[in-house]
N, C-alpha and C positions, 0 to 999 in steps of 0.2 A: 295310633290315631285316636282310638276310643278314649284313652286317658287324656290326651291333649284336648279333645272336645269337652270332656267332663270338666277339666280344669278351667277352660275358657268359659263354660256355662256358669261354673261356680263364681268366677270373678265377676261375670256380668250380673249375676243375681245380687251379689253384695253391692255392686254399684247402683243397680236399680232400686233396691229396697232400702238401702241406708242413706241414699242421697250423696254417696261418695264413691270413688272408683275402687278398683279391686285391691288397692294397697291396704285397705282397712277392713274392719269387721263390725261396722256400726249396725249391721243387721242384728247383731246380738243384743242391741239395745232397742230394737223395734218389735221383735216377736216374743211371744210367751203367753198370750191370752187371746182367745178368739173373741172375747168380749171387746177388748180394746182394738182388735183388728176391725171389727164391725163399726167402731166409732172413729174410723180414720186414723187410728194409732194415737189419738189425742189422750194420753194417759198421765200427763205430768201432774195435774191437779186432781186426778180421779182418786178420791179417798178410799174407794172400795177395791182399788186395783190389786190384783195378785199376779204373780208371774215373774220370770227372771228379768223382764223389761221394766218392771214397775219402779216408780219413784222410791228410792231407798227409805224415805220417811213414811211411806204408806203403811208399812207393817206395824208401826206404832199404834195405828188405829184399829188393829185387829183385836177382837175380843175372844175369838175362838181359834183353836188350832186349825190350820188349813193346809191341804196338800192339793196341788194343781198339776194336771197333765195336759200337754199341748202338742199338737202335730200339725204340720203344714206341708203342702207340696206345691211348688211353684210351676205353673203352666203345664201341669201334668207330667213333669219330668222327674224320674226317680233320683237323678243326680242332684236335684235341688230340693231334697226333702230336709225339713228342719224339725227337730223334736226337743222337748224340754220338760223337766219336772222341777217343781218348786214347792217348798214348805215353809210355813211360818209358825212359830211357837211363842205366843205372848205370855208374859209374866209380869209381876208387880214391878220389877226393876227394868222392864223394857221388853223388846221383842227380838228374837233371833230368827233369821231367815237363811235358808240354804237353797242352792239351785244347781242344776246341771243342764247343759244343752249340747246338741250336736247338729252339724250341718255338713252336707256333701255326699259324695258317692265314691265309686271306684277311683282310686288314684289321688283323691283330694279329700281331706277331712279336717273340719274344725271342731274342737271340743272346748267347752267353757265350764268352769266351776266357780260358784260364787258363795260367799259367806257374808252376812250382813247383820247389823245391829241398829235398832231404832228405839226412840223413846220420846215421850211428850215432855216438854219443858213449859211450866206454867209461868205466865207473866201477869202480874196483877191478880185479880180475883176471878176473872171469867175467861181469859184467853189462854189457850194452850197451843204452842208451836210444836210440831212434830218434825224431828230431824232424824236423819239416818245416814249411815256410812256402809258401803258395800265394797268388798274386795272381790274382783273377778280375775281368775287366771285364764288367759287365752292360750290355746295350744293349736297350732296348725301343722299338718303333715302332708307332704306331697311325695308320692312314690318316686323314687329316683333322686330326690333332693334332700330327704330327711325332714326333720321337724324342728320347730322353735316355739318357745313359750314366753309369756310376759304377764306381769301382774298389774292390773289397772285398778285405780281407786275411784269410786263414784260417790257423789254427795247429793243429798236430797232434802228438801224442806217443804212442809205443807202448813199453810197459815189460814185460819178462818177469818175472813173479812166481815162476813155477816153470817147469821145462822144458815142461810141458803147459798152462800158464795164462798168458795175457797180459792186461794192462790197457791200455786206450786212452782217449784224450780228444781231442776235436775241437771247436774253437771257430770259428765263421764270422762274417765281417764285423766283426771286432774293432775296426775303425776307424770304425764307424758310417756307412757310405756311404749316399747318398740319391739317388734318381732325381728326386724332387720335393722342393722345400724343405719341411722340417718333417715329412717322411714317410720315415723311414729304412728301408732294406731289413732283413729279419729278421736279428736276431742270435741265434744258436743255440749251445747247448752240449750235447754228448753225451758220456757216459761209458759204456764198455762192457767186457765180458769175453769172451774167447775161450778155450774149454776143449776141448782135444783129449783126449777120454776114452779112445779107442783109435785105432788106425791107420785104422779104418773109421767112426768116429763123432766128429762135431764139433758142439759146442753154442756158440752165440753169443747174447749179450743186450746190449741198450742201454737206458739211460735218456736220453731226448731232451727238451730244454727250449728252446722259443722263449721269449725273455725276456719276451714280452708275453702268454704263454698258459700254461695248465697243462702239466705234464710228461706225456710219454707213454712207454710201454714198448714195446720191440721185441724179438722173440726168434725164433730159428730153429735148426733141426736139419738136419744133413747126414749122410746115411748112404751108404756105398760098399759095395754088395753084392759088387762086383768092382772092381778097381783103375781100370778105364777108365770106370766109370759112377757117377754121383752122383745121389741122390734127395734133394730138399729140401722142407721145410715151414716156414712161419713165420706169425707173427701180430703185429699192431701194435694199439695202442690210440689213442683220440682222433682220429678215430673207429676203431671196431674193423674191421679188415680182415684177411683170411686170404690167404696166398700159398703157392704151391708151385712146384716147378720140377725140372728134370732137367739134368744136365750130362754131356758126353761128352769124354773125353780121347783125342785121336788124334795121337800124336807131338808135334809142336810147335804143334798147334792145340787150343784148348779151345772147345767150342761149348756154349751155355747157352740154355735156354728157360725162361720163367717166366710165371705168370699171377697177377694179384691179383683178389680178389673183394670188392667193396664191397656191403654188405647192401642198399643202396638203388639204386645206380647201375650195378651189374653188373660185368662182367669187363673186365680190361685186360691184354692179352698183351704180352710183351716178349721180345727175343732179343738175344744178343750173341755175338761171336766174338773170342777172344783169340789172337793170333799171337805166339809166343815163339821167340827164336833167340839 
């Protein structure tokens, strides 16, 4: 019975968080950074985004090597814990990123591994488009039923429209991978904007579409009352959830805390640490 309950909770969590039912793993493309969690998960055009959920093109904008650690527990349930680690190594020929994440508890476990490459492509004399490709291996195991794996390909692009305005697009599982025959993993497309209103105010928004379900909207605001402190708030639709968070900048370390509030299921805290050098 405990295993059955754990499996049902895991499936429910994927449905709630990813905007799709338990057949898929779109939560793997939602979590990975407490900063973006606090911004309502609107990370498609976030040029500073790090984490396994980030737009594959974002790593092309990194100037320093970065390692990020992320943890989340949904509704205070150990069976719904999610953890991830992510790293980016920039070079003159582009940037390489690697990541790993895990979700689940006793009887049910998802593990994902990713490897990506991104670089900037210059058009004209002043505009650079940043593009990226990430391969993610999904593996799910259920006690008593065995396990299955599949490889998904993700594409991302970031384009500066103005010095203060960026457009981003992120497509997941473009090759239609499947863990079970006839049941493909979620294919999603998101388009977003990042607007740096002032040095202390950032606004981000996404339109997110799982190809099998209605579109949802994500939006977030980040305010920096002082340079080392960031305050964040966000909202998502389908279903409606509110998020908030705080970030602290301490030299080469960035620490972030966030919480999501679901109107029915309650609170889900998350935390991440980014190390840059």
